C-alpha positions as CSV (number, residue, x, y, z in Angstrom):
1,M,-145.8,69.6,-131.9
2,S,-142.0,69.5,-131.8
3,T,-140.2,66.5,-132.8
4,Q,-137.4,64.3,-131.5
5,T,-135.0,62.2,-133.3
6,K,-133.1,59.5,-131.6
7,F,-129.6,58.2,-132.0
8,V,-127.4,55.6,-130.5
9,S,-124.1,57.4,-130.8
10,L,-122.7,60.9,-131.2
11,T,-121.2,59.7,-134.5
12,E,-125.0,59.4,-136.0
13,V,-125.7,62.8,-134.7
14,A,-122.5,64.1,-136.2
15,N,-123.4,62.6,-139.6
16,Y,-127.1,64.0,-139.2
17,F,-125.6,67.4,-139.0
18,R,-123.8,67.0,-141.9
19,K,-127.0,65.9,-143.9
20,D,-128.6,69.1,-142.6
21,L,-125.7,71.2,-144.0
22,T,-125.4,69.6,-147.2
23,G,-129.0,68.8,-147.9
24,D,-128.8,65.2,-148.1
25,G,-132.5,64.2,-148.2
26,R,-133.8,67.4,-146.7
27,K,-133.6,71.1,-147.0
28,E,-130.0,72.6,-147.1
29,K,-129.0,74.6,-144.2
30,D,-126.0,77.0,-143.6
31,L,-126.1,77.0,-139.9
32,I,-126.9,74.7,-137.0
33,L,-127.3,76.1,-133.5
34,F,-128.0,73.7,-130.5
35,F,-128.2,73.7,-126.7
36,A,-126.9,71.1,-124.3
37,H,-126.1,70.7,-121.0
38,N,-122.5,70.0,-119.7
39,G,-121.9,66.2,-119.7
40,T,-123.9,65.7,-122.7
41,G,-120.9,65.2,-125.1
42,K,-120.8,68.3,-126.9
43,T,-116.8,68.5,-127.2
44,R,-116.8,64.9,-128.3
45,L,-119.4,65.5,-130.9
46,S,-117.3,68.4,-132.2
47,M,-114.5,65.7,-132.6
48,E,-116.8,63.3,-134.3
49,F,-118.0,66.1,-136.7
50,R,-114.4,66.9,-137.6
51,Q,-113.1,63.2,-138.0
52,A,-116.1,62.4,-140.5
53,G,-114.5,65.2,-142.7
54,K,-110.9,63.7,-142.8
55,K,-109.6,61.4,-145.5
56,F,-106.6,59.3,-145.1
57,D,-103.7,57.8,-147.1
58,A,-102.6,54.0,-147.1
59,D,-100.3,54.9,-144.0
60,G,-103.2,56.4,-142.0
61,N,-101.9,59.9,-142.5
62,T,-104.6,62.8,-143.0
63,I,-104.5,63.9,-146.5
64,E,-107.7,66.2,-146.4
65,R,-109.7,67.8,-143.9
66,D,-112.9,70.1,-144.1
67,T,-113.6,71.6,-140.4
68,L,-112.2,74.4,-138.6
69,Y,-113.1,73.9,-135.0
70,F,-113.1,75.6,-131.5
71,N,-113.5,73.6,-128.6
72,A,-111.5,72.7,-125.4
73,F,-108.8,71.4,-127.5
74,T,-108.2,74.6,-129.4
75,E,-107.6,76.5,-126.0
76,D,-105.0,73.8,-125.2
77,L,-103.0,74.8,-128.2
78,F,-101.9,77.9,-126.0
79,S,-99.8,77.4,-122.9
80,W,-98.3,79.8,-120.5
81,N,-94.6,79.8,-119.7
82,N,-94.9,82.0,-116.4
83,D,-91.0,82.4,-115.9
84,L,-91.3,81.0,-112.3
85,E,-87.2,81.7,-111.7
86,N,-87.3,85.6,-112.5
87,D,-91.2,86.0,-112.6
88,T,-90.6,88.9,-115.1
89,N,-91.2,87.4,-118.7
90,R,-94.5,85.8,-118.9
91,I,-95.2,84.3,-122.4
92,L,-98.2,82.6,-123.9
93,K,-96.7,79.8,-126.2
94,I,-98.3,78.6,-129.4
95,N,-98.3,75.0,-130.5
96,K,-97.0,75.8,-134.1
97,D,-97.2,72.2,-135.0
98,S,-101.0,72.1,-135.0
99,A,-102.9,72.7,-138.4
100,F,-105.0,75.5,-136.8
101,F,-102.0,77.7,-137.4
102,D,-101.3,76.8,-141.2
103,G,-99.8,79.9,-143.1
104,L,-99.4,81.8,-139.6
105,H,-96.0,83.1,-140.5
106,E,-97.3,84.7,-143.8
107,L,-100.5,86.2,-142.2
108,D,-100.1,89.3,-139.9
109,L,-103.1,88.6,-137.7
110,N,-102.5,91.4,-135.1
111,I,-104.9,93.9,-136.9
112,K,-107.6,91.3,-137.1
113,I,-107.2,89.8,-133.6
114,E,-107.1,93.4,-132.3
115,S,-110.4,94.5,-134.0
116,F,-112.2,91.8,-132.1
117,F,-110.1,91.8,-128.8
118,H,-110.4,95.6,-128.1
119,N,-114.3,95.2,-128.3
120,Y,-114.1,93.2,-124.7
121,V,-111.0,94.2,-122.9
122,D,-108.0,97.0,-122.9
123,V,-105.3,94.7,-123.1
124,N,-102.4,95.1,-125.6
125,F,-100.5,92.1,-127.2
126,D,-97.9,91.1,-129.6
127,I,-97.2,88.0,-131.5
128,N,-93.7,87.0,-132.3
129,Y,-94.3,84.8,-135.3
130,E,-90.7,83.5,-135.4
131,T,-90.8,81.9,-131.8
132,S,-94.6,81.4,-131.7
133,E,-94.8,83.4,-128.5
134,I,-97.3,86.2,-127.5
135,T,-96.9,88.6,-124.9
136,F,-99.4,90.9,-123.1
137,S,-99.1,94.7,-121.6
138,R,-101.5,96.9,-120.1
139,S,-101.4,100.8,-119.8
140,I,-102.5,102.2,-116.4
141,L,-102.7,105.9,-114.9
142,V,-100.0,106.6,-112.1
143,G,-100.0,110.0,-110.6
144,G,-102.0,111.3,-113.8
145,N,-99.3,109.9,-116.2
146,E,-99.9,106.7,-118.3
147,Q,-97.5,103.9,-117.5
148,R,-97.1,100.6,-119.7
149,I,-96.7,97.5,-117.7
150,E,-95.1,94.9,-119.9
151,N,-95.1,91.0,-119.7
152,I,-98.3,91.0,-117.5
153,K,-100.0,87.5,-117.1
154,I,-103.8,88.2,-118.0
155,S,-106.8,86.7,-116.4
156,R,-108.2,83.6,-117.3
157,G,-111.3,85.4,-118.8
158,E,-109.0,87.6,-120.7
159,E,-107.0,84.6,-122.1
160,N,-110.1,82.7,-123.2
161,L,-111.3,86.1,-124.9
162,F,-107.8,86.4,-126.7
163,I,-107.9,82.9,-127.8
164,W,-111.5,83.3,-129.0
165,C,-110.4,86.5,-131.0
166,F,-107.4,84.7,-132.4
167,F,-109.9,82.1,-133.7
168,L,-112.3,84.5,-135.1
169,A,-109.5,86.1,-137.0
170,I,-108.8,82.7,-138.7
171,C,-112.6,82.5,-139.2
172,Q,-112.4,85.8,-140.9
173,L,-109.6,84.5,-143.2
174,A,-111.4,81.3,-144.2
175,M,-114.6,83.1,-145.0
176,D,-112.7,85.7,-147.1
177,K,-111.2,82.4,-149.1
178,D,-107.3,83.2,-148.0
179,P,-105.4,80.4,-149.4
180,A,-104.0,79.2,-146.3
181,Y,-107.6,78.4,-145.1
182,N,-109.2,77.4,-148.4
183,W,-109.7,73.8,-147.1
184,V,-112.4,75.0,-144.7
185,K,-115.9,74.1,-145.6
186,Y,-117.3,73.8,-141.9
187,I,-116.6,75.9,-138.8
188,Y,-117.7,74.0,-135.6
189,I,-117.7,76.1,-132.4
190,D,-118.5,74.4,-129.0
191,D,-118.9,76.5,-125.9
192,P,-116.7,79.5,-126.5
193,I,-117.8,81.5,-123.4
194,S,-117.2,79.4,-120.5
195,S,-115.4,82.0,-118.4
196,L,-117.2,85.0,-119.6
197,D,-119.8,87.3,-117.8
198,E,-123.2,88.0,-119.2
199,N,-122.2,91.4,-121.0
200,N,-119.3,89.9,-122.9
201,A,-121.5,86.6,-123.7
202,I,-123.8,89.1,-125.3
203,A,-121.0,90.8,-127.1
204,V,-119.4,87.6,-128.3
205,A,-122.6,86.3,-129.6
206,C,-123.5,89.6,-131.5
207,D,-119.9,89.7,-133.1
208,L,-120.2,85.9,-133.9
209,A,-123.6,86.6,-135.7
210,N,-122.2,89.4,-137.6
211,L,-119.2,87.5,-138.8
212,L,-121.3,84.3,-139.9
213,S,-124.1,86.2,-141.4
214,K,-122.3,87.0,-144.7
215,E,-124.6,86.2,-147.6
216,D,-121.7,85.2,-149.9
217,S,-120.0,82.7,-147.7
218,E,-120.1,79.4,-148.7
219,I,-118.9,77.9,-145.4
220,K,-121.4,76.1,-143.2
221,T,-121.5,76.4,-139.3
222,V,-122.4,74.4,-136.3
223,I,-122.6,76.1,-132.9
224,S,-123.0,74.6,-129.6
225,T,-123.6,75.9,-126.1
226,H,-124.8,75.1,-122.4
227,H,-125.3,78.9,-121.7
228,S,-128.8,79.8,-122.1
229,L,-128.3,83.6,-122.6
230,F,-125.5,82.8,-125.3
231,F,-128.2,80.6,-127.1
232,N,-130.9,83.1,-126.9
233,V,-129.0,85.7,-128.3
234,L,-127.8,83.7,-131.2
235,F,-131.3,82.2,-131.7
236,N,-132.6,85.8,-132.2
237,E,-129.6,87.4,-134.0
238,F,-129.6,84.6,-136.7
239,G,-133.3,84.8,-137.0
240,R,-134.0,84.8,-140.7
241,K,-130.5,86.2,-141.8
242,V,-129.2,82.6,-142.6
243,K,-131.0,79.3,-143.3
244,N,-130.4,77.6,-139.9
245,K,-131.7,74.8,-137.6
246,R,-132.1,74.9,-133.8
247,Y,-132.1,72.0,-131.7
248,F,-131.9,70.7,-128.0
249,L,-129.5,67.8,-127.5
250,H,-130.6,65.5,-124.9
251,F,-128.6,62.8,-123.5
252,K,-130.2,60.3,-121.0
253,E,-127.8,57.3,-120.9
254,P,-125.1,55.8,-122.8
255,S,-126.4,55.1,-126.3
256,D,-129.5,57.4,-125.9
257,Y,-129.1,60.6,-127.5
258,S,-131.9,62.7,-129.0
259,L,-132.3,66.0,-130.8
260,Q,-135.2,68.0,-130.2
261,D,-136.1,70.3,-133.0
262,T,-137.2,73.9,-131.7
263,G,-138.8,74.7,-134.9
264,D,-140.6,78.1,-134.5
265,T,-141.3,77.6,-130.8
266,P,-140.3,80.0,-128.3
267,F,-137.1,79.1,-126.3
268,F,-138.2,77.7,-123.1
269,H,-135.5,75.4,-122.8
270,H,-135.9,75.5,-119.0
271,I,-139.4,74.1,-119.4
272,S,-138.2,71.5,-121.9
273,T,-135.5,70.6,-119.3
274,L,-138.2,70.1,-116.5
275,S,-140.2,68.0,-118.8
276,E,-137.3,65.7,-119.3
277,L,-136.4,65.6,-115.7
278,K,-139.9,64.7,-114.8
279,Q,-139.7,61.9,-117.6
280,V,-136.5,60.4,-116.2
281,A,-137.7,60.6,-112.5
282,E,-140.6,58.6,-113.5
283,S,-138.6,56.3,-115.4
284,N,-136.0,55.9,-112.6
285,K,-133.3,56.2,-114.9
286,L,-131.5,59.0,-112.8
287,Y,-127.8,59.9,-113.3
288,T,-125.5,62.1,-111.1
289,Y,-125.6,64.7,-113.8
290,H,-129.3,65.2,-113.5
291,F,-128.2,67.2,-110.3
292,N,-126.8,69.6,-112.5
293,A,-129.7,70.2,-114.8
294,L,-132.0,70.5,-111.8
295,R,-129.6,73.1,-110.2
296,S,-129.5,75.1,-113.5
297,I,-133.3,75.2,-113.2
298,L,-133.1,76.7,-109.7
299,E,-130.8,79.3,-110.8
300,K,-132.7,80.6,-113.6
301,T,-136.1,80.5,-111.4
302,T,-133.6,82.5,-108.6
303,S,-132.7,85.0,-111.4
304,F,-136.3,85.4,-112.8
305,F,-137.7,86.2,-109.1
306,G,-134.6,88.4,-108.2
307,Y,-133.5,86.1,-105.4
308,D,-129.9,86.1,-104.1
309,K,-129.5,82.4,-103.5
310,I,-131.0,79.4,-105.0
311,D,-132.1,77.9,-101.6
312,K,-135.0,80.7,-101.9
313,C,-136.5,78.5,-104.3
314,I,-136.8,75.5,-102.1
315,H,-137.5,77.4,-98.9
316,G,-140.5,76.2,-97.1
317,L,-139.9,72.8,-98.3
318,E,-139.5,69.9,-95.9
319,D,-136.0,69.0,-95.4
320,E,-134.9,72.3,-97.3
321,V,-131.4,72.2,-95.5
322,L,-130.8,68.9,-96.8
323,F,-132.1,69.8,-100.3
324,E,-129.8,72.6,-100.5
325,R,-126.8,70.7,-99.5
326,A,-127.7,68.0,-101.6
327,L,-127.7,70.5,-104.9
328,Q,-124.5,72.0,-103.8
329,L,-122.7,68.6,-103.3
330,F,-124.0,66.7,-106.4
331,S,-123.8,69.6,-108.9
332,H,-120.1,70.3,-108.4
333,G,-116.9,68.4,-108.1
334,K,-116.3,64.9,-109.4
335,Y,-120.1,64.3,-109.8
336,S,-120.2,66.6,-112.6
337,I,-117.0,66.1,-114.6
338,F,-116.8,62.2,-114.4
339,D,-118.3,59.7,-117.0
340,P,-122.2,59.6,-116.1
341,V,-123.0,57.4,-113.1
342,E,-126.4,56.0,-112.2
343,M,-127.6,57.2,-108.8
344,G,-128.1,54.9,-106.0
345,D,-131.6,54.4,-104.8
346,D,-131.2,56.9,-101.7
347,N,-130.0,59.7,-104.0
348,K,-132.7,58.9,-106.4
349,S,-135.3,59.3,-103.7
350,L,-133.7,62.5,-102.7
351,F,-133.7,64.0,-106.2
352,K,-137.3,63.0,-106.7
353,R,-138.3,64.8,-103.4
354,I,-136.4,67.9,-104.5
355,L,-138.0,68.0,-107.9
356,N,-141.5,67.2,-106.9
357,G,-141.2,69.9,-104.0
358,F,-140.0,72.4,-106.4
359,L,-142.7,71.6,-109.0
360,A,-145.4,71.6,-106.4
361,K,-144.3,75.0,-105.2
362,Y,-144.1,76.6,-108.6
363,E,-146.6,74.6,-110.5
364,F,-144.9,74.6,-113.8
365,Y,-147.2,74.1,-116.7
366,F,-145.8,71.4,-119.3
367,P,-147.8,72.5,-122.4
368,E,-148.3,70.0,-125.5
369,I,-145.2,71.3,-127.2
370,F,-143.2,69.0,-125.1
371,N,-145.2,65.8,-125.7
372,E,-143.0,64.9,-128.4
373,E,-143.5,62.9,-131.5
374,I,-140.5,60.4,-131.5
375,Q,-138.9,59.5,-134.6
376,T,-135.7,57.1,-135.2
377,E,-132.9,58.0,-137.3
378,T,-131.6,55.4,-139.6
379,E,-128.4,55.1,-141.5
């Protein structure tokens, strides 16, 4: 039987993770891996975890920190100057004021970044540490001769990979106890693969597992993701290499979070999600983001059966055209990125009709594993 622990805030979840990693009242772990859907609060949780490790002076200035983190804010430390006037010198600029880049001028990161980056793409780069600028180039064949194209604008996926490899290089420095990063006690990684295809997702997961599985490292790690393949690869790669905890983080409504310990159970988060959707549908506490979760289940079912579109999963159901349009509408755009909003009665009814029709068509079995024992975390 799996266990759920309930929380009223992400601050409580962050403190719970720190207790896992320090062994405060339970067995000490080296790594936490958890799965959560978009809209659950993963990025905010990473910032709560970081904030809990800060110490301040009387004026409110940070005098001590312990967490090196990767999340959406890390990506914002890099910005493009596209040379709109001449359209020739395209530069990725580094926010040199961030503590993330402490000691950057003294550390030649090119070789470390290159060792990761060239595992994924064939793009060259050059870092100017004096101006905090990065330029990219690519070699192509023209008439049988190699030609180098300078100052290119790389794709969004390549950009995300470069920033990710930049982060991995700094992680390596921290794990090797470089003086510039000797303050790092925790590494927190939130969804590093938002724009990657499945091949790169697997490669990123394997590289990350290799980096973080060093036996002599004293640094603890938290990794969160909404990507099921990425989670599954890490789940298997870490295995028994490091002392770890695996969770599903659920968010039902404001001030209602829960962590489900996966223990040694198989990774059937799609069944867990369906079980949760079934419960919230019965409780009538449905929010717009629940359409995202339902669409995710249909996408996995589509992939399993080899269908080309998710509408095949609801084919034959009454009002299937309406159902397909509703899933497209409510799982995209403002409905998926704004703060969670409770559905109106009409949309609740529509959601239940889609869910019940899908469950009736495929007859999913909800084993005893998901009849969770509920615990409450107390401070």
